[in-house]
C-alpha positions, 0 to 999 in steps of 0.5 A, spaced: 743 189 486 749 185 484 748 184 476 745 177 474 747 174 467 742 169 468 738 175 469 738 180 464 743 177 459 741 176 452 743 170 447 746 170 441 743 169 436 744 171 428 739 177 426 736 177 432 738 183 437 743 183 442 743 190 447 740 190 453 740 197 457 739 193 464 745 189 462 749 194 460 746 198 466 748 192 471 756 191 469 756 198 470 753 199 477 757 193 479 764 195 477 768 197 483 774 199 481 780 197 485 788 197 484 789 191 484 783 189 479 785 195 475 792 192 474 790 185 474 785 186 468 791 191 464 795 184 465 790 180 462 790 185 455 797 184 456 797 177 455 793 179 449 787 176 451 780 180 451 776 182 456 769 181 459 765 187 459 765 186 467 773 188 466 771 194 461 766 196 466 772 196 472 777 200 466 771 205 465 769 207 473 777 207 474 778 215 475 784 215 479 788 219 476 793 214 477 790 209 474 788 212 468 796 213 467 797 206 468 791 204 463 793 209 458 802 206 459 798 199 458 795 201 453 801 204 449 805 197 451 799 194 448 799 197 442 806 196 441 807 189 442 801 187 438 801 194 432 809 196 433 810 203 431 805 202 423 799 207 422 795 206 416 792 211 413 786 211 409 782 218 405 774 218 405 771 219 399 763 221 400 759 220 393 753 223 396 749 226 401 740 225 399 737 222 405 731 220 407 733 221 414 732 225 420 739 224 425 739 231 429 746 231 429 747 230 422 747 235 417 745 230 411 738 230 415 732 231 409 729 236 413 735 240 413 734 244 407 740 249 407 744 242 406 746 243 398 745 236 395 749 233 390 751 226 388 757 224 384 757 223 375 760 218 373 766 222 371 766 227 378 768 220 382 773 218 376 776 226 377 775 226 385 779 219 386 784 222 380 786 227 385 786 222 391 791 218 387 795 224 385 797 225 392 798 218 394 792 214 397 791 207 397 784 206 400 779 209 400 772 209 405 766 211 399 760 214 404 753 215 401 746 218 404 741 213 406 737 214 400 732 209 394 738 212 389 743 209 392 742 202 391 747 196 391 748 196 384 749 204 384 754 202 390 757 197 387 758 201 380 762 207 384 766 200 387 768 198 380 769 204 377 774 207 382 778 200 383 778 201 375 781 209 376 789 209 374 792 216 374 801 215 374 802 210 378 797 212 383 791 206 384 786 205 388 787 197 392 781 197 397 775 200 397 771 200 403 763 202 404 761 207 409 753 205 406 745 204 409 744 197 411 742 193 407 738 186 406 742 180 404 741 180 398 744 186 397 750 185 401 751 180 396 751 185 390 757 188 394 761 183 395 761 181 388 763 188 386 770 186 391 769 191 396 774 191 402 770 192 409 763 194 410 762 199 416 756 202 419 755 205 427 750 203 431 751 210 432 748 209 440 746 204 444 741 206 448 735 205 445 732 212 448 737 216 445 736 212 439 729 214 438 730 221 441 736 223 435 732 218 430 725 221 429 725 219 421 726 214 414 728 207 415 735 209 419 729 210 426 728 203 426 733 200 432 734 194 430 734 193 423 740 197 424 743 193 429 742 187 425 746 190 419 752 187 421 749 180 422 746 181 414 753 182 411 756 176 415 750 171 412 752 174 406 759 173 406 761 179 407 767 177 413 770 184 414 766 188 418 767 195 422 763 197 427 762 204 431 758 210 436 758 217 435 760 219 442 756 225 444 749 221 443 749 218 450 753 217 456 760 213 453 761 209 459 754 205 456 757 206 449 763 202 450 761 197 453 755 196 447 762 196 443 765 190 447 757 187 446 757 188 439 764 185 439 762 179 444 756 178 439 759 177 432 764 173 435 759 168 439 755 168 432 760 168 426 766 165 430 769 172 428 769 180 431 770 186 427 776 188 423 775 196 426 772 199 431 770 207 431 768 212 435 767 219 433 766 225 436 760 229 435 761 235 431 759 242 429 754 241 423 749 245 419 743 245 423 744 240 428 740 239 434 744 235 441 744 234 448 749 238 451 749 234 457 753 228 453 758 232 451 764 228 451 771 231 454 778 230 451 780 228 458 774 222 458 776 221 450 783 219 451 782 215 456 776 211 453 781 209 447 786 206 452 780 202 454 778 200 447 785 198 446 786 194 452 778 190 451 780 188 444 787 187 444 787 185 436 781 190 433 783 196 429 781 203 432 780 208 428 780 215 428 778 220 423 780 228 422 773 230 426 778 230 432 784 237 431 791 234 431 793 235 438 788 230 440 790 225 433 797 225 436 795 223 443 791 218 441 796 215 436 800 213 442 797 209 446 791 206 440 789 208 435 792 203 429 789 207 422 787 214 420 786 218 415 790 224 412 788 229 407 780 229 409 775 232 404 768 231 406 765 236 402 761 233 395 767 234 390 772 237 395 778 234 392 777 236 386 774 243 386 773 246 393 782 244 397 783 248 404 776 251 406 770 247 408 763 249 407 758 247 412 752 247 408 755 241 405 758 237 408 756 232 414 759 235 420 765 239 421 773 236 421 777 240 425 784 236 422 785 240 415 793 237 414 794 234 408 796 228 406 804 230 405 804 234 412 800 228 416 806 223 413 811 227 413 809 229 422 808 222 422 815 220 420 818 225 424 815 221 430 817 214 428 810 212 426 811 208 420 805 209 415 802 204 411 797 204 405 797 196 406 792 192 403 795 185 403 791 181 408 784 183 403 788 181 397 791 175 400 784 172 403 786 174 410 780 176 412 774 174 416 777 168 422 783 167 417 784 174 418 783 173 426 788 166 427 793 171 425 792 177 429 788 174 436 796 171 438 799 178 435 802 174 429 798 178 424 805 184 426 810 179 422 806 182 415 804 188 417 811 190 419 814 188 413 808 191 408 808 198 411 814 199 409 815 197 402 808 201 401 811 208 404 817 206 399 812 206 394 810 213 396 816 215 397 819 215 391 812 217 387 809 223 391 814 225 397 818 232 397 825 230 398 826 233 405 821 227 407 824 222 402 830 223 406 827 221 413 823 216 410 829 213 408 832 213 415 826 210 418 825 204 414 833 203 415 831 203 423 826 199 422 830 194 417 834 194 422 830 192 429 829 185 424 836 182 424 835 175 425 829 175 422 828 171 416 823 176 412 828 181 412 832 179 406 825 178 402 824 184 404 831 188 402 829 185 396 823 187 394 824 194 397 830 195 392 825 192 386 820 198 389 827 203 387 828 201 380 820 201 379 816 195 381 810 196 384 804 192 389 809 188 393 807 185 399 808 178 403 
């Protein structure tokens, strides 16, 4: 049967369900790739046009090794065009792991009696932030379980606290949030606190798989979660992040679900997600999940390349769930943001350091490198580490951000701002070897800017940073 959009497609309306399993399955079943089609689709993406669900499905179904390599090569080229060698860094900070949900795959679920429950006190939160600032972090994502204690007012207060913490030359300039879906008034409370991106993952876009894995708490309501970013947009939060947890259902279906979510946000609010995340299931305390949906390394790396081609202008986030070798590989052809020096146990940055305790964390992480190690290795590979927060602070968010990012203009700001934040890190936190390599990398990037009117202004600001000025950006 040929897929007929008139039969299966759902009209996009604010706060209305927009996922149809029949639509996605029909598109996947009808996507029969040929070499010519795959190459035409890659060429379209390289012209910085977002791909349709049907075009994305063609790439998903292209399993010929030669075509897979062409997809990855196209993603490498596209990433270079849109993002250059810039990699944005951040760190997660878990504020509380109380939870009323029962997600089968999660160590925080209410039924897991072995989980050590903790909510940071005000002084503990400050202490954790100070430790992160001493590493050189400038961007955090605060993470909360879903529990009545974590009200919008409570979350907003923790955000304000983080912004107020200053340790030496350190400060947190952007606080993003990963928290349970709220109503519109709740989202307005977070907006007033000055949050950056609000991030929530649907986990799986397949309703049957969702029901199997979420059997308790508020989270069992698929539609309430699916419409959460609509409510955030209605409240005025125009920087949102979507994601799926790969390993709960067929990864091909989830990729199309993510693209459908992008379509919905662009159709209704004229702005797509700021970021897309695609974590894979990892071990967790007393977790249970179906191994048939496990995503292999081969499929995972291919999937990242497909997502890069499908949404050329959207940030792709890869976390320390993945081991260093996988992270290093997919940085080449898709990922634009990673975390570094990550610890996800409660109070981990101040108290725990190198050790992992599965009974005090949401899941196991696989990349335990420190931030300094990640920075050093990125520089060695000529990536440009960035702690930039300029777009958020100059109002380049939502539709305004899309005006710059969709045609690829955002790179003209991002690369200079990345160099400025790297120079700050080199002056304040880097060891001598890293500092020398880092400035050589900055000089190489400056040489590529010959003829660019930004170059002289950038050189002036880099010199000011060496003299002690901070927080300079375009």
